[in-house]
Each structure stands twice: as C-alpha cells, then as structure tokens.
C-alpha positions as CSV (number, residue, x, y, z in Angstrom):
1,M,-6.3,3.9,-1.9
2,I,-17.0,0.8,5.3
3,N,-16.7,-1.0,7.7
4,N,-17.0,-3.4,10.5
5,T,-20.0,-3.8,12.8
6,L,-19.0,-4.1,16.4
7,S,-21.3,-5.4,19.1
8,S,-22.3,-3.0,21.7
9,Y,-22.7,-3.6,25.4
10,T,-26.2,-2.0,25.1
11,T,-29.1,-3.2,23.1
12,V,-28.3,-0.7,20.4
13,T,-26.1,-1.7,17.5
14,T,-23.3,0.7,16.8
15,P,-22.9,2.3,13.3
16,I,-20.4,0.6,11.0
17,N,-17.0,2.2,11.1
18,T,-13.4,1.3,10.6
19,D,-12.3,1.7,14.2
20,L,-11.4,-1.4,16.2
21,H,-13.5,-0.2,19.1
22,A,-17.1,1.1,18.8
23,T,-17.7,4.7,19.9
24,D,-21.3,4.6,21.0
25,T,-20.9,2.2,24.0
26,P,-20.7,3.5,27.5
27,Q,-17.2,4.6,28.3
28,K,-17.1,2.7,31.6
29,S,-18.0,-0.6,29.9
30,I,-15.4,-0.1,27.2
31,N,-12.7,0.6,29.8
32,E,-13.6,-2.4,31.9
33,W,-13.5,-4.7,28.8
34,E,-10.2,-3.4,27.6
35,S,-8.7,-3.8,31.1
36,T,-9.9,-7.4,31.3
37,L,-8.4,-8.1,27.9
38,A,-5.1,-6.6,28.8
39,L,-4.8,-8.6,32.0
40,T,-5.9,-11.9,30.5
41,P,-3.5,-13.1,27.8
42,S,-5.4,-16.3,27.2
43,L,-8.4,-14.4,25.9
44,P,-8.8,-14.9,22.1
45,V,-8.0,-11.9,19.9
46,S,-11.2,-10.0,18.9
47,K,-12.7,-10.5,15.5
48,A,-12.1,-6.8,14.8
49,A,-8.4,-7.1,15.6
50,R,-8.0,-10.1,13.4
51,Q,-9.7,-8.4,10.5
52,A,-7.4,-5.4,11.0
53,W,-4.3,-7.5,10.7
54,L,-5.9,-9.3,7.7
55,L,-6.2,-5.9,6.0
56,F,-2.6,-5.2,6.8
57,A,-1.5,-8.5,5.2
58,A,-3.8,-7.9,2.2
59,A,-2.2,-4.4,1.7
60,V,1.3,-5.9,1.7
61,F,0.1,-8.4,-0.9
62,L,-1.6,-5.8,-3.1
63,V,1.5,-3.6,-3.2
64,S,3.5,-6.6,-4.5
65,V,1.0,-7.5,-7.2
66,P,1.7,-4.5,-9.5
67,V,5.5,-5.0,-9.2
68,F,5.7,-8.7,-9.8
69,V,2.5,-9.3,-11.9
70,E,1.4,-6.2,-13.6
71,A,4.8,-4.9,-14.7
72,P,5.6,-7.9,-16.9
73,L,2.0,-8.1,-18.2
74,V,1.8,-4.5,-19.2
75,R,5.0,-4.6,-21.3
76,S,3.3,-7.0,-23.8
77,L,-0.4,-6.2,-23.2
78,P,-0.8,-2.6,-22.0
79,V,-4.3,-2.2,-23.3
80,L,-5.4,-5.4,-21.5
81,S,-3.9,-4.0,-18.2
82,I,-5.9,-0.8,-18.6
83,A,-9.1,-2.9,-19.2
84,I,-8.4,-5.0,-16.1
85,T,-8.7,-1.8,-14.1
86,G,-12.4,-1.8,-15.0
87,F,-12.7,-5.3,-13.6
88,W,-11.1,-4.3,-10.3
89,V,-13.5,-1.3,-10.0
90,W,-16.6,-3.5,-10.8
91,L,-15.5,-6.2,-8.3
92,S,-14.8,-3.6,-5.6
93,F,-18.3,-2.1,-5.9
94,K,-19.7,-5.6,-6.0
95,L,-18.0,-6.4,-2.7
96,M,-19.0,-3.1,-1.2
97,S,-22.6,-3.8,-1.8
98,H,-22.6,-6.4,1.0
99,P,-21.8,-5.5,4.6
100,V,-19.7,-8.6,5.2
101,T,-17.3,-7.9,2.3
102,Y,-17.5,-4.1,2.4
103,L,-14.0,-3.6,3.8
104,W,-12.5,-5.8,1.1
105,G,-14.3,-3.9,-1.7
106,D,-13.1,-0.7,-0.2
107,L,-9.5,-1.9,-0.1
108,L,-9.8,-3.2,-3.7
109,L,-11.1,0.2,-4.9
110,G,-7.9,1.9,-3.6
111,F,-5.8,-0.8,-5.3
112,S,-7.6,0.0,-8.6
113,W,-5.9,3.4,-8.6
114,S,-2.5,1.9,-8.1
115,W,-3.2,-0.7,-10.9
116,L,-4.4,2.0,-13.3
117,A,-1.4,4.2,-12.7
118,G,1.0,1.2,-13.1
119,A,-0.7,0.2,-16.4
120,I,-0.3,3.7,-17.8
121,Y,3.3,4.3,-16.7
122,W,4.8,0.8,-17.4
123,G,2.8,0.5,-20.6
124,W,3.8,3.8,-22.3
125,L,6.1,6.0,-20.2
126,R,8.5,3.6,-18.5
127,W,11.5,5.1,-20.4
128,E,11.2,8.3,-18.4
129,P,11.6,7.9,-14.6
130,M,10.7,11.5,-13.9
131,W,7.1,10.7,-15.1
132,H,6.8,7.8,-12.6
133,L,5.6,9.8,-9.5
134,P,3.2,12.1,-11.4
135,V,1.5,9.2,-13.1
136,E,1.3,7.2,-9.8
137,S,-0.4,10.3,-8.3
138,I,-3.3,10.0,-10.7
139,G,-5.7,9.0,-8.0
140,L,-4.5,11.5,-5.4
141,P,-7.3,14.2,-6.0
142,F,-10.0,11.5,-5.8
143,A,-8.5,9.9,-2.6
144,C,-8.2,13.3,-0.9
145,W,-11.8,14.2,-1.8
146,C,-13.1,10.9,-0.5
147,L,-11.2,11.2,2.8
148,A,-12.6,14.7,3.2
149,K,-16.1,13.2,2.8
150,N,-15.2,10.5,5.3
151,W,-15.8,7.8,2.6
152,G,-13.6,4.9,1.5
153,K,-11.0,5.3,4.3
154,V,-9.5,1.8,3.9
155,G,-8.9,1.9,0.2
156,N,-7.8,5.5,0.0
157,C,-5.4,5.2,2.9
158,F,-4.0,2.1,1.2
159,Y,-3.5,4.1,-2.0
160,L,-1.9,7.0,-0.1
161,G,0.4,4.6,1.7
162,S,1.5,3.0,-1.6
163,L,2.0,6.4,-3.1
164,L,4.2,7.5,-0.1
165,G,6.3,4.4,-0.5
166,T,6.7,5.1,-4.2
167,A,7.6,8.7,-3.6
168,L,10.3,7.9,-1.1
169,T,11.8,5.3,-3.4
170,D,11.8,7.7,-6.3
171,V,13.5,10.4,-4.2
172,Y,16.2,7.9,-3.3
173,F,16.8,7.1,-7.0
174,Y,17.1,10.8,-7.6
175,L,19.5,11.5,-4.7
176,V,21.8,8.6,-5.4
177,D,21.7,9.4,-9.2
178,L,20.2,6.1,-10.3
179,M,17.8,7.7,-12.8
180,P,20.3,7.2,-15.8
181,Y,20.4,3.5,-15.0
182,W,16.6,3.3,-15.0
183,R,16.5,4.8,-18.4
184,Q,19.1,2.4,-19.8
185,I,17.4,-0.7,-18.4
186,M,14.1,0.3,-20.1
187,Q,15.8,0.8,-23.4
188,V,18.0,-2.3,-23.8
189,E,17.2,-6.0,-24.3
190,P,16.8,-8.2,-21.2
191,A,20.1,-9.9,-21.9
192,S,21.9,-6.5,-21.6
193,V,20.3,-5.6,-18.2
194,S,22.7,-7.4,-16.0
195,P,25.8,-5.1,-16.5
196,I,23.7,-2.0,-15.9
197,L,22.3,-3.4,-12.7
198,Q,25.8,-4.3,-11.5
199,T,26.9,-0.7,-12.1
200,A,23.8,0.7,-10.3
201,V,24.6,-1.6,-7.3
202,I,28.1,0.0,-7.1
203,Q,26.4,3.4,-6.9
204,V,24.1,2.1,-4.1
205,Q,27.0,0.7,-2.1
206,T,28.8,4.1,-1.9
207,P,28.8,5.8,1.5
208,W,26.3,8.3,0.0
209,G,24.0,5.6,-1.3
210,Q,24.2,3.6,2.0
211,A,23.5,6.7,4.1
212,W,20.4,7.6,2.2
213,A,19.3,3.9,2.2
214,V,19.3,4.0,6.0
215,I,17.4,7.3,6.1
216,L,14.9,5.9,3.7
217,A,14.4,2.8,5.7
218,I,14.0,4.8,9.0
219,G,11.4,7.0,7.3
220,L,9.4,4.1,6.0
221,L,9.5,2.2,9.3
222,T,8.4,5.3,11.1
223,A,5.6,6.1,8.7
224,G,4.5,2.5,8.7
225,T,4.5,1.7,12.4
226,L,3.2,4.9,14.1
227,P,-0.3,4.6,12.5
228,L,-0.7,1.2,13.9
229,L,-0.9,2.8,17.4
230,T,-4.3,4.3,16.5
231,R,-5.8,0.8,16.2
232,K,-8.0,1.9,13.3
233,K,-8.5,-0.3,10.3
234,H,-7.8,2.2,7.6
235,W,-4.4,3.0,9.2
236,Y,-3.6,-0.7,9.1
237,A,-4.1,-0.6,5.4
238,F,-1.9,2.5,5.1
239,S,0.8,0.9,7.2
240,G,0.8,-2.4,5.2
241,A,1.2,-0.4,2.0
242,V,4.1,1.7,3.4
243,L,6.0,-1.2,5.1
244,S,5.7,-3.4,2.0
245,T,7.8,-0.9,0.2
246,I,10.8,-2.0,2.3
247,L,10.1,-5.6,1.2
248,V,9.8,-4.8,-2.5
249,D,12.9,-2.5,-2.5
250,S,14.9,-5.2,-0.7
251,L,13.9,-7.8,-3.2
252,F,14.9,-5.6,-6.0
253,L,18.3,-4.9,-4.4
254,I,18.9,-8.6,-3.9
255,A,17.9,-9.3,-7.6
256,A,20.3,-6.6,-8.7
257,I,23.2,-8.0,-6.6
258,A,22.6,-11.5,-7.9
259,A,22.4,-10.3,-11.6
C-alpha cells in the first residue's frame, strides 16, 4: 500500500469487506435494489460509494504528499523523516483498531511504505536514479504477502498503485535519456538547477520524448480507470494512486518549463 459494513436485506449483518456490495444478501434482492437505483437518478449515492470515492481522493492526496512535502523535508532532516514512518505505522494501527476508521488506517499503512522508501532514497541515495525504483519497492514483498493472505487490501493496493506509477515514470526517464539530468540536478546548488531543467525539457519535446509521453499517459489512464469498473474499494485506492501520477508528472513538467 478492513472494511465497510454494509446493511443486508435480511436480519443477518454481512461480514466487513471492501466491496461496495455485500455478498451474503439474496441475489434477487440485490438485483432489484441495483435496478431501482439505476432507474432513479434522484436517489442519493450510497454511503459505500461515497466512501469509495473518498478513498480515491485520499489516495491522490497521499501520493502528492511525499513529492511536495517529504522530499524537501528529507533533504535537511533525513533521520526525522525515517522516524515519522514509525508515527504513520502507529497511527494506522490505532485507526484500524476501530471499525469506523479501519479503512483509513489500512490506507495509511500502505502509505507508510511509500513514506519510508521516500525517506531512504531522497535522504541518502537521490544522486543515483537507478536506485530509485529498487528502494521504492522495499514494501513489495510485504504487500504481496498481505494480499495473498487477503489482509490490508486497501493500503497494499494503494502502495502497489503508487509503485506502478513510479515504475512507469522511471522507465520514461530511462527511455528518453533523462537520467543524466537527474544526476546533475541532485549534485548542483538550487540556483544552478534552472539551466539543467531547460535542457531536459528540450529532450522531452523531441518526437521521441513526446511519443513516449503519450504512451505513458495512455498506460497510466488504462491502469487507473479499468479497476474502477470492479466497484471495489481497494481498487479505488489503487486507481487513485495510479492516476495521481499523471497529475504529479504534469506539475513537474510545468515547473520545468517555467524554470
């Protein structure tokens, strides 16, 4: 990188899960309810659907935090950034101890892996871009193990979505030969960054750079929108993390052009 209790049409309460629809209700009742909802636009959006979109929005926000908050912090206080990871983990388990806030704790636990990886890389290894993806993958074994155990779906799917966005962006940097500019930016004073960025933008604006930018955008849009069709909360977290990569990359490009 648990669960939402849905009301049943029987007297039995369904188990907590991350799906937008309960699975233990009679199939006929579910179909009738869904048909009524589809034919009546004036009906309010269900609480479960609102919560799923809130998870999507939270995932977008949490992907932006390491980029615009952690990266500047870790340059001057890397040890503090590592220590903050412990706070995120503590807070996530605190939230997960209550059914009402379980989902948010789950999401925050997945975010903890992204924060830890960012603290390690930007604190000590930022001069070498080839180390970026391996460090960002630090939580991958844990995430895969948890998903295999059917635990922590929201947070681990968020983490995997964030990792996928990072991987595609790094691949683009490699294909367009932007890695040398990355190394230069990390080694010079802030006042000397602007000329390097302008040269990198010229590289991006070549036909080769533009073609791969389009391919990257299509890949991110596809990976970010298709999971939403499942209408499951953990996939909303995944999609939010993937699609936010487009936002973050676009902001970086705008900043580079304006430099």
